[in-house]
N, C-alpha and C positions, 0 to 999 in steps of 0.2 A: 503493499501500498504505501503511495509516494504523500506527500505534505498535500495534507486535505484543504490549506488554506493558498495552495497554486494557482495560479491563473490562469486562464486559457493560454495565453501567450507562453505562459513558463512551460505547461503539459508539448506548445509545440515546438518550443526549442529546445527541450530534453528526446521529443522522437524525431529532430531532426539530427540532432548529435547523434541516437542511435543507429541512425538510418546511411547517414555518412560511414560510420565505422562498420557498417553490413551487417548489424544486427537486426534483422527486420523483426522476428519474431517476437522482441522487448521492445521493439520502437511500437508495434503493434498494440502491444499489450498496454504499453503507457500513453497512448489515442484511445485504446479503447475505456479504460479506466478517464482519461477526460471527457470525452465525449458522454461518459454516465454523466458527470457535473456538469458540461456544458455542451448538450445536446443541438444547441446553434450554433456550433462553432464551428465556421465557414472553414478556417486551416484546418483545426482538427480533419473533419471530412477528407482533403485534399490532399493532406498528409498520410489518411489512412489509403486513400488510392492509390499515390506513389508506391504506399507500403509494399500493397497488396500485388503492383504491379510490378514490384521487382521480384515476387514473388514467383511470379506469373501466375497468379491465380487472378485470371482475366474480369468470370463472374462476379466476384467479389471485388474488384476493383473500379469494376463499374456502376456496380450499387453504391461505392463509396465517392465517386465522382456526381452519382445525380444526384444524392445527397445533399453533395457541395449547391451545385447546380439549380437544386430544388429553392432553396435560400438564397442564393445569390447567381442568378441565370448569368450575367457578366462576369462572373471570374475566371479570366486570362488563363492562370493554372489550371483551374478545373476543364476547361473545354480544350485545352493543349494537351491535358491527361486524360480524358474523355477519347479526343482525337488516337492516342496513341495506343487507347484498348479497341477503340474499333477496329482501326488498320489490324489488328495481331486478332481478331478475333472473323479478321475478312470484308466488314462491310465498310470496305474501301470510301464510298461515295461517302457518307454521311463520316467520318473521320476523316477527309479532307475541308465536309463543309464546316464542322469545325475549328480545323486549322484558321478558314476561312474567316469565320465569326470574328475568331482574335485578332486577325488584320483589322475586321472591320472597325474593331472596338478602337481602334488605333494603336496598337502596338507594332505597327508593319518593320518600327526604328528601333525597337526593343531587340538588341543585338545578340540576345542570352535566347529569351523564348522565340523565334525566329530560326536561329538556328537549331535549334531543340526541333525545331516542328519539321523543320526541313532536315535531318540526320534522320527521323522517325518514319520517314517517307522512303530515304534512299534505303534504309534496312529492310524496308518491306517491299523492296524491287521497286516503289513507285518513283522512277526516275523522271517524268516530267514535270511532276506536280514537285520532288525533291529540284529542280533545277531553278523553276521559280519562287520558291521559296528562299534560297541561295542566293538568286539574283537579287531578291529584294533587300536581303541582308547587305548584301554589297554594295544595292546603289545607297543605301541607309548609314553606311561604313567604309566609305572606299578607298580608304588608305589603311584598312583592316586583312592583313593578307594572308589570314585562314579563311576570310568569307571567300575571297577571288580563288584561292586554293581549292574550294569545298562546288565553288562553281567548274573548274576545271577538271575536278574529277569527275562530276554526275554529265559534263560535255562525253569524256571517253567513254563514258559506259553506257551512253547515249549514240557512242560510235561518230562523233564529231570532235573529229580529232585536231582541224585547225582550232576551233573553238576552245578544244583543251589546252591546245600551246597556246593560245593565247591567253588563257587568263593563269595559267600555273606560273609563265612568265610575267604577265600582273603580279601575281601573288612574288613572286624574286626580285622584281621592281620596287615592292614594297619594304619586303624585306629580303634580305642577300643571303641573310642567316637561314634559312627557312629551308633547311635540308631536303626534309621528307618531300618538297617540293619540287625541288632540284633535282633528287634521285627519281623521283616519278618521272620532269620531263625526260631527264636523259633516259631512262630504259623507254618512255614512249617513242625517244626521236630513232632509238637503237631500234626498235620492232619494226620501225617504218623504213630501218636501212639505211636512214642516215648517219652513218658512222662515226662522220669528224664534229657534224656539231653535237653528237651524242658524246664522245670523249670531252670536244671541247666544258660541257654542262658537267661531265664528270671530273674533269680536273681542276673545276669549284672547288669540290669538296675535298676533304681528307678520311684519308682507312676510317679513323674513328665516327662519319658521318653513319658509315654504312653497317647494316646489319643482316645483310643479305649475301649470303654465299655466291648464290648466282652475279649478281649486280657487281661486287670484285671479281669476281673472273672475268666479267667485260671488259672491264676496266684495263686489266691487265694484257688483256687478248687485241682489245683495240692498240693499246701502246704499243706492244707487239707488232702489230701488224703496219700501223702507219708510221710508226719512229723507227721501224727494223730493228726494235731493242733485242739483246740477245737475253735467253732467261736469266742470267745472273748480270744484268743489267744493273748499279743502283739507284737507277729509280723505282725500279718496281719490286725492293725489298720491303718498302713500307706496307703496300701492299700485300705479300704474301707472307708478312707478319702477322696481319690482321684477317688474312686467310685463315691463316694456323689456330689463333684465338678463336674463331667461331667457329671452323670445325672442329677442334677440339683435336684428339687422338685419331689420326687413321686409322682406317682399320685396311686391309691386303686389297677390298675392293677397292676401295679409296684411291691409293696408292695407284692402281691401275690404270682406272681412270683418268686420274691427274698427269700419268706418264704420255696416258694416247692424247690427254688433250694442248701437253704441251710439244706432241709430235702435228705437223702436218700430214696431207695424206698422202707425200712421197717422203716421211719420216724427216723433214726438215722442222725447223723450229716455226715457219710462216704459215699462216693459213687463212683463208677467206672469214671475215667476220660470220659472213652468212651463216657459217657450220655451229657458232658459239650456242644458238637458240639450241640444236641436238643435244650438244653436251649439257644444256641446263637441264635437258628434257631425262637426262641420264640423270644426272644427280637429282633429280626430283623421284625420280622412280626408286635409288636406292632409300630416299627416306619414306616412302611410301611403302618400301617392304619391309624398313625396320619397323615402323607403324603398325604394319599389321600383324608382326607378331609378338605386340604385346597385352596385355592382359583387358578382356571386355569386359573388367568392372566399371558401374558406372559410382560416376560420382556426383557432387554436388558442389560449387563455388558460388560468391557471390561478391560482386565489385562493389567502391565508395559509392558509385553515383543509381545503385540503387536497381541492379539486374542481379538476378539471379541465373545459374545457366547448371543444368542437368544433364548425363550422359557419361560416355568414356572421356577420356581424356582428350581424346583427339577428338570426337565428336563438339566435346565446351569448346575447344580452341576453333571450331571450326564455326560454330556460333559466333563468338566473341569475334571473329574477324566479319564475320555478313552484320555484325551488329554497327561495329566501327563506318563511318559515312564515307572515309577517305580511303578505306581497303575491301570494303566490300567488293565482291565480283574477282577480287586479284587473290592472288596465289595464298595459300596459306606460310609459304616462305617467306612472301615479303610482308605479310601479316605483323609476322613472328619478329621480322626483322624492325620493321616501323614501330612496333610498340617497344622491344627494346631499347631504343634509340631513342625515345619521348623517355619513359623511365630514366634511364641513365642521366638524360639531363633534367628531370625532376629532382630526382630521389639521390642518385650518385653511385647505384648499385645497379651493377651489372648482369642482367639477367640473361641466363643459357637460352638456346636460342635449338639445341640440338635435338631434342622433341618434344610431344605436347605436355609430359610429364615434368620433365626438369625443367620447363617453363613453366609450367601454374605454381611449381612447389616457388622458385624463382623468383615471379609474382608474389606471391603469398610472403616468402620472406624479405620483399619489399615494401612491403604494406598495403600493394596494390589490388590483393585479393585477399578473400577468407578460406578457406576449406573448410565447408560445411562437413562432408562426408565424403 
């Protein structure tokens, strides 16, 4: 039993603290007790909705948001939360209507809520409306690098490559240190066969900006091909060291693949960059074989933003990737690398990306996840 003299704001504040710590069960108990004392406290209903949403209890979340909206029909956070629930339940049209209502209430320039709605749409594969919300955020905050990057990511998912390149370059013009946008742009150019522009972007990054083995292989091989560097050239050493750090101790299969990669079709050190994609696929298949050999045990984790994931380690990571507006639709390896890069900047902790389990346990050690079971 909490302090009987708490105000509704104090219940709400305590629930928020627990929510941010990933303690959703306890947060729900605090909210339930608060609602018993203050049944018409809108913020407590909204908090209950997001806590239920974090636990993927969509019917209960819908009920909580409905309770908030019955008390205050124009509550922007309740509308945004209801929209997310409706998207999860497959009621896309109604979900978008909730989001549009938030905009109509005058919140089109509220960066946090507009990005929240855009990312929710992006996670559910609603790319056109997601791009519309990202574009609104960008128009209201033209000097915000992340909003420009989000427009670029959505454009790329919509196969609008020129727009994607434009917006990624815009993000980098705003913040030249936005390494995720730069690496994304470099890889996009690489996939288009624009190898020299791709290398030019890669060269504006440092090895520590990279958490993706394939991306580093691309840097190494582009340098070797375009500059005709030998395998032992000092310019390659920092990248090889970083590659070794990410790859960990190589097994015999990896060493064999690396040896094949180092030599071209004729046994020399030079090769056509177009062959790099094949090597990347081989590495991805090797990692997938490792993952398939792991236990199919079911686990549950929770993130500080209130999202819970259930499944095998691999399924959890895949769900986390799909929920990330930046990496949805890209490879798991790219997501792991990008997530680890962000984590390193935020916490200073290096999260291993060798496989799903060590990644999740590393994230938990860094305080970015909580393993519930």
